[in-house]
N, C-alpha and C positions, 0 to 999 in steps of 0.2 A: 893118543888120538881120540880116545873117549873123552878125556878131560877137555881137549880142545873143542870137541863138538858141543860139550855142555856150555862152555863159555860163549860160543857163538849163539846158541839158543837163548841164553840168559840175556845177552846184550841186545838181541833183536827184539825181545819182549819188554825190556825195562822202560823205554820211553813211554809206552802206553800205560804202564803201571804207575809211573811217577807223574806224568802229565796227561791225564785222561782228556780226550777231545771234548770241548764244550759244544752243545748243540747250537747251531746258528739261530739268531733271533728271527722269527718269521716276520716278513714285511707286512703280512696281514694283521698280526697282533700289534705291530708298531702303528699302523694306520688307525686301528681301533682305539689305541691309547690316545693318539692325537685328537681324534674326534671327541673323546670324552673330555679332554682338557678344553677344547674349543667350546663345548656345550657349557661347561662350568663358567668359562669366561663370559659367554653370552648371557648366561643367567644372571651373573653379577652385574653386567652392564644394564640389562633390562630392568633389574630391580632398582638400580640407581635412577634410570630414566623414569620409571614409574613413580618413584618417590618424588622426584622433582616435579613431574606432571601433577601429581596429587597435591603436592604442597602449593603449587601455583593455583590450582583450582580452589583449594581451601582459602588461600589468600584473597582470591577474587570474590568468593562467596562471603568472606568476612566483611568486604566493603559493601555488600548488598544485603543488609539485614532484612529478614522477613520476605525474601524473594519468593520462597516456595508457598507462601500464603498470601500473596498480594491479591487485593480485590481488583475487579475490573476498572474501577475508577482510578487506581494508582498503578495499574499494570505498566503504563508507558513511562512512569517516572523512575522505576527501578530503585526507589528509595533515595535517589539523588536528583539534583536539578539539571544536570548536564544533558542527558538524552532528551528531556522534555523541552529544554531551551533550544536544542538542536532541531527538533521537530518543528518548533514554532518558526525558526529561521527558514527551514525548508518550505513551509507553507507560505511564508511571506514572499519568498523568491518565486513561488509558483502562482502567486495571486493573479497575475495577468492572464494565465491560462484558465484558472478557476473562474474568473469573471468574464471570460470570452463570450459565453452564452448570453450574459446580461447585456454586453455591448451589442451583440447581434440583434437581440430583441428590441433594444432601444432604436437601432437603425431601422428595423422593420416598422416600428410605431411611427417614427418620424416620416418615413416614406408614405405610410398610409395617411398620415395627417396632411402632407403636402398634396397627395393625390385627391384627398377628399375635399380639401378647401380650394383646389384649383378652379378657376372660373373658365367658362366657355367649354365645358366638357361636351363632346358630341354624343357620348353614350353613358349617362349617369349610372345605369344599372350595371354595365360592365365594370365601371369604376368601383361600384359597391362590391362586386364579386372579387375584385383584386384586393380591395381593402380587407374583406373577410379572410382571404387566403393569407394575407400578411399578418393579420391578428392571430390566426390559428398557429402560425409559425412562431410568433412572438410569445405566445402563452406557454410554450414548451411543455405541453401535455399537463398543465396544471389546472385546466378547466375541464372537469369531468365530461360535460356534454359535448365537448369538441374532440374527444379522443377517438381514434379509430378503433375498430373491433379488436385488433390484436393488443393494442396498448390497454384497452379497457379490460381485456381478459387478464393481462398481467397484473393489473391493479387488484382484481378480485382474488388473485392468488397470494396477495400480500407483498408483491414487489413494488417498491417505490418507483413511480414513473415520472413524478413532477421534478423537472430539472432544477428548478429554483430550490426546492426542498432538499435535494441531494447536495446542492452547492452549500447550503447552510449547514447541513449535517457534516460535511467535510471541514468547513471553516471553523465550526464550533466544537470539533471532536475533542479538543484538549481542555475545554471549559467545563466547569461543573454545571449540572442541570439547573441549579438555582442562580447561576451567575447572572447579574443584571444585564450585562452586555448581550449574553445569549438570549435572555428573555425578551429584550428589546428587539433583537433581530428577528425572533420568531413572530413578534407582533407585527413587524414590518412585512414579513412574508405573508401573513394572513391578510393584511391590507392590500397587498399586491394581488393576491389571488382573487380577492373580492373585487378589485378594480377591473381585472380581466373578465371576470364573470359578468359584471355590469356592462362592460363595453361590448361583450358578445351579445348580451340581451338587446342592447340599443341598436346595434348594427343589423340584427335579425328582424327588428320591428320597424326600422326606419324606411320611409318612402323618400327616395332621393329627389323627388320632384319638388319637395317643399324645403325652402331655405332654412326654416326654423328646425326642421328635423336634421338637416345636415349640420347645423350648428351644434345641435345636441350631441351628435357623434363626435364632432371636433372637440368639444369640451371633455367628453369622456376619454378621448385619446390623450389629451393633455394631462388629465388626472392620472391616467395609467402610467404615463411617462414619469410624472412626479413620484408616484409610488415606487416605480422601478428604480429611480435615482436614490430614494431613501433606503430601499432594500440593499442596493449596492453599497451604500455607506455603512449599513449595519454589518454587512459581510466584512468590509474593511476594518471595522472596529473589532470584530472577532479575531481577525488576523493581525491586528495591531499595525496595520499598514499606514 
């Protein structure tokens, strides 16, 4: 009986001795291991993407030598002709809108001329006032003495207020300062401003009662229209229209 009891005890303990139970793998540890593997994979992918991005950037910069030290005169060219030619094309397409103020000024001058030369006016002085209003509008703030107080103040702060000068600045922005086309357009602009100034002086001094005085204003109007047409052509030459 004692022996039998021994065998029962030995048999009941032997499975644990021969095959000790393994501790179950914690789901928390398994999740942590998966996150570590994902991070390693993401790091590898990010490194590859960064390499491709940097390689593309270096290739782009290689096509643009000296971009980091470009001077203002060559900033728009980026070392190649493409962007500059594209900008020229865009300026040509927008030439109609750029020259719109010139067209409006020409129409104002023509209206003033017809009004001034019309015969049988019942109120010459009133006609003169209308002509002066039209001329002020046509001059586009390019005659200093005809500027209102606000525009005059802007001019004293260094703001460019002359519309014709702004048009030229835009049209010739891609030309060198010593480019003959740009210099010619600048000369035409100076002539135009001088014509408007002379026209303003004549209209302020003229007595509408005298035919000779009226003719003097009419001649000044035609001279200004001619100067405006030449300036317009100078802008078109800058734009290569």
